[in-house]
DRENSE-742932 format. One record per atom (N, C-alpha, C, CB): atom name; residue in one letter; x, y, z. Coordinates in steps of 0.05 Angstrom, whole numbers, plus 32768, in hexadecimal, padded with zeros to 4 digits. Glycine has a CB too. Example, Ala and Ser with C-alpha at 12.3 -4.5 7.8 and 13.67 -1.06 7.14 Angstrom:
2
R   a  r    c1    c2    c3
R   N  A  8108  7F8E  809C
R  CA  A  80F6  7FA6  809C
R   C  A  8108  7FBE  809C
R  CB  A  80E2  7FA7  80B5
R   N  S  8101  7FD3  808E
R  CA  S  8111  7FEB  808F
R   C  S  8102  8001  809D
R  CB  S  811A  7FF4  8072
//
This chain:
104
R   a  r    c1    c2    c3
R   N  M  8399  8635  87E9
R  CA  M  837E  862B  87E9
R   C  M  8378  8619  87D1
R  CB  M  836A  8643  87E9
R   N  V  8384  8620  87BA
R  CA  V  8380  8610  87A2
R   C  V  838C  85F4  87A6
R  CB  V  838D  861D  878A
R   N  L  83A4  85F2  87B3
R  CA  L  83B0  85D8  87B8
R   C  L  839F  85C7  87CA
R  CB  L  83CC  85DB  87C3
R   N  L  8394  85D3  87DF
R  CA  L  8383  85C5  87F1
R   C  L  836A  85BA  87E3
R  CB  L  837A  85D7  8808
R   N  S  835D  85CA  87D2
R  CA  S  8346  85C0  87C4
R   C  S  834D  85AA  87B1
R  CB  S  8338  85D7  87B6
R   N  R  8364  85AC  87A4
R  CA  R  836D  8597  8792
R   C  R  8372  857D  87A1
R  CB  R  8386  859F  8782
R   N  R  837F  8580  87B9
R  CA  R  8384  8568  87C9
R   C  R  836A  855B  87D2
R  CB  R  8395  856F  87E1
R   N  I  8357  856A  87DA
R  CA  I  833D  8560  87E2
R   C  I  8330  8551  87CB
R  CB  I  832B  8576  87ED
R   N  S  8330  855D  87B4
R  CA  S  8324  8551  879C
R   C  S  8331  8537  8795
R  CB  S  8326  8564  8784
R   N  F  834C  8536  8795
R  CA  F  835A  851D  878F
R   C  F  8355  8508  87A5
R  CB  F  8378  8522  878C
R   N  T  8353  8511  87BE
R  CA  T  834E  84FE  87D4
R   C  T  8332  84F2  87D1
R  CB  T  8351  850D  87EF
R   N  E  831F  8503  87CB
R  CA  E  8304  84F8  87C7
R   C  E  8303  84E5  87B0
R  CB  E  82F0  8510  87C2
R   N  N  8311  84EB  879A
R  CA  N  8312  84D9  8783
R   C  N  831F  84BE  878B
R  CB  N  8322  84E5  876C
R   N  R  8333  84BF  879C
R  CA  R  8342  84A7  87A4
R   C  R  8331  8495  87B5
R  CB  R  835B  84AE  87B2
R   N  L  831D  84A0  87C3
R  CA  L  830C  8491  87D5
R   C  L  82F3  8485  87C7
R  CB  L  8303  84A2  87EC
R   N  R  82EF  848B  87AE
R  CA  R  82D8  8480  87A0
R   C  R  82D9  8461  879F
R  CB  R  82D7  848A  8783
R   N  Q  82C3  8455  87A2
R  CA  Q  82C2  8437  87A3
R   C  Q  82C7  842B  8787
R  CB  Q  82A7  842E  87AC
R   N  D  82C0  8439  8772
R  CA  D  82C1  842D  8757
R   C  D  82DB  8434  8748
R  CB  D  82AA  8436  8747
R   N  L  82EF  843C  8757
R  CA  L  8308  8445  874B
R   C  L  8317  842D  873F
R  CB  L  831A  8453  8760
R   N  S  8321  8431  8726
R  CA  S  8331  841C  871A
R   C  S  834E  841E  8725
R  CB  S  8332  841F  86FA
R   N  A  835E  840B  8720
R  CA  A  837A  840B  872A
R   C  A  8389  8424  871F
R  CB  A  8389  83F1  8722
R   N  I  8385  842A  8706
R  CA  I  8392  8440  86F9
R   C  I  8389  845A  8706
R  CB  I  838D  8441  86DB
R   N  E  836F  845D  870A
R  CA  E  8364  8476  8716
R   C  E  836F  8479  8732
R  CB  E  8345  8475  8716
R   N  Y  8371  8463  8741
R  CA  Y  837B  8464  875C
R   C  Y  8398  846E  875D
R  CB  Y  837A  8448  8769
R   N  I  83A8  8464  874B
R  CA  I  83C4  846C  8748
R   C  I  83C6  8489  8740
R  CB  I  83D4  845A  8734
R   N  E  83B6  8491  872C
R  CA  E  83B6  84AD  8723
R   C  E  83AF  84C0  873A
R  CB  E  83A3  84B1  870C
R   N  A  839B  84B9  8749
R  CA  A  8392  84CA  8760
R   C  A  83A9  84CC  8775
R  CB  A  8379  84C0  876D
R   N  T  83B6  84B6  877A
R  CA  T  83CD  84B6  878D
R   C  T  83E3  84C8  8783
R  CB  T  83D7  8499  8791
R   N  I  83EA  84C6  876A
R  CA  I  83FF  84D7  875E
R   C  I  83F8  84F4  8760
R  CB  I  8404  84CF  8741
R   N  K  83DF  84FB  875B
R  CA  K  83D6  8517  875C
R   C  K  83D7  8521  8779
R  CB  K  83BA  8519  8751
R   N  I  83D0  8511  878C
R  CA  I  83D2  8519  87A8
R   C  I  83EF  851F  87B0
R  CB  I  83C6  8504  87BB
R   N  I  8401  850D  87A8
R  CA  I  841D  8511  87AE
R   C  I  8428  852A  87A1
R  CB  I  842E  84F8  87A5
R   N  D  8420  852E  8787
R  CA  D  8429  8545  8778
R   C  D  8420  855F  8785
R  CB  D  8420  8543  875B
R   N  V  8407  8560  878D
R  CA  V  83FD  8578  879A
R   C  V  840D  857F  87B3
R  CB  V  83DF  8575  87A1
R   N  E  8414  856A  87C2
R  CA  E  8423  856F  87DB
R   C  E  8440  8578  87D5
R  CB  E  8424  8556  87EC
R   N  M  844C  856D  87C0
R  CA  M  8468  8573  87BB
R   C  M  846D  858B  87A9
R  CB  M  8475  855B  87AE
R   N  V  8458  8595  879B
R  CA  V  845C  85AA  8787
R   C  V  8465  85C4  8793
R  CB  V  8441  85AE  8779
R   N  K  8465  85C7  87AD
R  CA  K  846F  85E0  87B9
R   C  K  848D  85E3  87B7
R  CB  K  8466  85E1  87D7
R   N  D  849B  85CD  87B2
R  CA  D  84B8  85CE  87B1
R   C  D  84C2  85D4  8795
R  CB  D  84C4  85B4  87BC
R   N  P  84D3  85E9  8792
R  CA  P  84DD  85F0  8777
R   C  P  84ED  85D9  8769
R  CB  P  84EF  8608  8779
R   N  W  84FD  85CA  8778
R  CA  W  850C  85B4  876C
R   C  W  84F9  859F  8760
R  CB  W  851F  85A6  8780
R   N  Y  84E5  8599  876F
R  CA  Y  84D1  8584  8767
R   C  Y  84C5  858C  874C
R  CB  Y  84BB  8581  877C
R   N  L  84BF  85A5  8748
R  CA  L  84B2  85AE  872F
R   C  L  84C5  85AB  8717
R  CB  L  84AA  85CB  8732
R   N  T  84DF  85A9  871B
R  CA  T  84F1  85A7  8705
R   C  T  84F5  858B  86FA
R  CB  T  850C  85B3  870D
R   N  V  84EC  8577  8708
R  CA  V  84F2  855B  8700
R   C  V  84DF  854F  86ED
R  CB  V  84F3  854A  8719
R   N  G  84CA  855D  86E5
R  CA  G  84B7  8552  86D2
R   C  G  84A1  8566  86CB
R  CB  G  84AA  8539  86DC
R   N  K  8494  8561  86B5
R  CA  K  847E  8573  86AC
R   C  K  8463  856B  86B6
R  CB  K  847E  8574  868E
R   N  T  845F  8552  86BC
R  CA  T  8445  8548  86C5
R   C  T  8448  853D  86E2
R  CB  T  843A  8533  86B2
R   N  P  8431  853B  86F0
R  CA  P  8432  852F  870B
R   C  P  843F  8513  870A
R  CB  P  8416  852D  8716
R   N  L  8439  8503  86F7
R  CA  L  8444  84E8  86F5
R   C  L  8463  84E9  86F2
R  CB  L  8438  84D9  86DE
R   N  E  846C  84FA  86E0
R  CA  E  8489  84FD  86DD
R   C  E  8497  8506  86F6
R  CB  E  848F  8510  86C6
R   N  R  848B  851A  8703
R  CA  R  8498  8525  871C
R   C  R  8499  8510  8732
R  CB  R  8489  853E  8725
R   N  V  8482  8503  8737
R  CA  V  8481  84EF  874D
R   C  V  8494  84D8  8747
R  CB  V  8464  84E5  8751
R   N  H  8494  84CF  872E
R  CA  H  84A6  84B9  8726
R   C  H  84C3  84C1  872A
R  CB  H  84A1  84B1  8709
R   N  Q  84CB  84D8  8721
R  CA  Q  84E7  84E1  8724
R   C  Q  84EF  84E3  8741
R  CB  Q  84EB  84FB  8715
R   N  L  84DD  84EF  8751
R  CA  L  84E3  84F3  876E
R   C  L  84E6  84D8  877C
R  CB  L  84CD  8503  877C
R   N  L  84D3  84C6  8778
R  CA  L  84D5  84AC  8785
R   C  L  84EC  849B  877B
R  CB  L  84BB  849C  8781
R   N  S  84F2  849D  8761
R  CA  S  8509  848F  8756
R   C  S  8523  8499  8762
R  CB  S  850A  8492  8737
R   N  K  8526  84B3  8764
R  CA  K  853E  84BF  8770
R   C  K  8541  84B7  878D
R  CB  K  853D  84DE  876D
R   N  L  852C  84B8  879C
R  CA  L  852D  84B1  87B9
R   C  L  8534  8493  87BC
R  CB  L  8513  84B7  87C7
R   N  D  8529  8482  87AB
R  CA  D  852E  8466  87AC
R   C  D  854C  8460  87A4
R  CB  D  851B  8456  8799
R   N  S  8555  846E  8790
R  CA  S  8571  846B  8788
R   C  S  8585  8472  879E
R  CB  S  8577  847B  876F
R   N  I  857F  8488  87AC
R  CA  I  8590  8491  87C2
R   C  I  858F  847D  87D9
R  CB  I  8587  84AD  87CC
R   N  R  8577  8473  87DF
R  CA  R  8574  845F  87F4
R   C  R  8584  8446  87EE
R  CB  R  8556  8458  87F8
R   N  R  8582  843C  87D6
R  CA  R  8590  8424  87CE
R   C  R  85AE  8427  87CE
R  CB  R  8587  841A  87B2
R   N  S  85B7  843F  87C6
R  CA  S  85D4  8444  87C7
R   C  S  85DE  8444  87E3
R  CB  S  85DA  8460  87BA
R   N  K  85CF  8450  87F5
R  CA  K  85D7  8450  8812
R   C  K  85D8  8433  881D
R  CB  K  85C4  8461  8822
R   N  E  85C4  8423  8816
R  CA  E  85C3  8408  881F
R   C  E  85DA  83F7  8816
R  CB  E  85A8  83FA  8817
R   N  R  85E4  83FC  87FD
R  CA  R  85FA  83EE  87F2
R   C  R  8615  83F8  87FD
R  CB  R  85FA  83F0  87D4
R   N  G  8614  840E  880B
R  CA  G  862D  841A  8815
R   C  G  863B  842B  8801
R  CB  G  863F  8405  881F
R   N  S  862E  8432  87EC
R  CA  S  863A  8443  87D7
R   C  S  863C  8460  87E1
R  CB  S  8629  8443  87BD
R   N  V  864E  846F  87D5
R  CA  V  8652  848B  87DC
R   C  V  863A  849A  87D1
R  CB  V  866C  8496  87D0
R   N  V  862D  84A9  87E2
R  CA  V  8616  84BA  87DB
R   C  V  861F  84D7  87DE
R  CB  V  85FD  84B3  87ED
R   N  L  861B  84E6  87C9
R  CA  L  8623  8502  87C9
R   C  L  8613  8512  87DE
R  CB  L  861F  850F  87AE
R   N  D  861F  8526  87E9
R  CA  D  8611  8537  87FD
R   C  D  85F7  8542  87F1
R  CB  D  8623  854E  8806
R   N  A  85F7  854A  87D8
R  CA  A  85DF  8555  87CB
R   C  A  85C9  8540  87CB
R  CB  A  85E5  855F  87AF
R   N  E  85D0  8527  87C6
R  CA  E  85BB  8512  87C6
R   C  E  85B1  850D  87E2
R  CB  E  85C7  84F9  87BA
R   N  T  85C3  850D  87F5
R  CA  T  85BA  8509  8811
R   C  T  85A8  8520  8819
R  CB  T  85D3  8508  8824
R   N  D  85AF  8538  8812
R  CA  D  859E  854F  8818
R   C  D  8582  854C  880B
R  CB  D  85AB  8569  880E
R   N  L  8582  8543  87F2
R  CA  L  8569  853F  87E3
R   C  L  8558  852A  87F1
R  CB  L  856E  8537  87C6
R   N  S  8565  8514  87F9
R  CA  S  8557  84FF  8807
R   C  S  854B  8509  8821
R  CB  S  8569  84E7  880B
R   N  N  855C  8517  8831
R  CA  N  8553  8521  884A
R   C  N  853C  8535  8847
R  CB  N  856A  852F  8859
R   N  K  853D  8544  8832
R  CA  K  8528  8558  882D
R   C  K  850D  854C  8826
R  CB  K  8531  856B  8816
R   N  F  850D  8536  8816
R  CA  F  84F4  852C  880C
R   C  F  84EA  8512  8818
R  CB  F  84F7  8528  87EF
R   N  I  84FB  8502  8823
R  CA  I  84F2  84E8  882D
R   C  I  84DD  84EA  8843
R  CB  I  850A  84D8  8838
R   N  G  84E0  84FC  8855
R  CA  G  84CC  8500  886A
R   C  G  84B1  8509  885F
R  CB  G  84D6  8513  887F
R   N  Q  84B2  851B  884B
R  CA  Q  849A  8525  883F
R   C  Q  848B  850F  8830
R  CB  Q  84A1  853C  882B
R   N  V  849A  84FF  8821
R  CA  V  848E  84E9  8812
R   C  V  8482  84D5  8825
R  CB  V  84A3  84DC  8800
R   N  E  8490  84CD  883A
R  CA  E  8486  84BA  884D
R   C  E  846C  84C5  885B
R  CB  E  849B  84B4  8863
R   N  F  846C  84DF  8861
R  CA  F  8454  84EB  886E
R   C  F  843D  84EA  885B
R  CB  F  845B  8508  8876
R   N  I  8441  84F1  8841
R  CA  I  842C  84F1  882E
R   C  I  8420  84D5  882B
R  CB  I  8436  84FB  8812
R   N  F  8431  84C1  8828
R  CA  F  8427  84A5  8825
R   C  F  8419  849C  883E
R  CB  F  843E  8492  881E
R   N  K  8423  84A2  8855
R  CA  K  8417  849A  886E
R   C  K  83FB  84A6  8870
R  CB  K  8428  84A3  8886
R   N  N  83F7  84BE  8866
R  CA  N  83DE  84CC  8869
R   C  N  83CB  84CB  8851
R  CB  N  83E3  84E8  8870
R   N  L  83D2  84BA  883D
R  CA  L  83C0  84B7  8827
R   C  L  83A6  84AC  8830
R  CB  L  83CC  84A5  8811
R   N  P  838F  84B5  8825
R  CA  P  8376  84AA  882E
R   C  P  8373  848C  8828
R  CB  P  835E  84B9  8821
R   N  K  8367  847E  883A
R  CA  K  8364  8461  8836
R   C  K  8348  845C  882A
R  CB  K  8367  8452  8851
R   N  P  8345  8448  8819
R  CA  P  832B  8442  880E
R   C  P  8318  8439  8825
R  CB  P  832D  842B  87F9
R   N  W  82FF  8440  8823
R  CA  W  82EC  843A  8838
R   C  W  82E9  841C  883D
R  CB  W  82D1  8445  8831
R   N  N  82EB  840C  8829
R  CA  N  82E6  83EF  882C
R   C  N  82FF  83E0  8835
R  CB  N  82DB  83E3  8813
R   N  G  8315  83ED  8838
R  CA  G  832D  83E0  8842
R   C  G  833E  83D2  882D
R  CB  G  8326  83CD  8857
R   N  S  8335  83D2  8814
R  CA  S  8345  83C6  87FF
R   C  S  8349  83DB  87E9
R  CB  S  8338  83AD  87F4
R   N  L  835E  83D6  87D9
R  CA  L  8363  83E9  87C4
R   C  L  8350  83E7  87AD
R  CB  L  837F  83E6  87BA
R   N  F  8348  83CF  87A5
R  CA  F  8338  83CB  878D
R   C  F  8323  83B7  8792
R  CB  F  8349  83C3  8776
//
């Protein structure tokens, strides 16, 4: 219940008309963090929401680029990618959109 109320709060903040670019990014990071915080691995990659989201997205991007180049990707990295990529895509797809149709 606490996670749901935090997500609602961050979502409402993200929809404010007077949001600065930094506040918009911070609200987005907090929404992603609330969704991902249930996973024990995710909690180990950083102390703050920004650190955790950054590390997760960096790792997923690195794995994706390695695969595109045809590099050998370890099974553990493939498993990590398979575990989180769908969750991350779902979160971004379902982020609340600003009412006026523009970010800023």
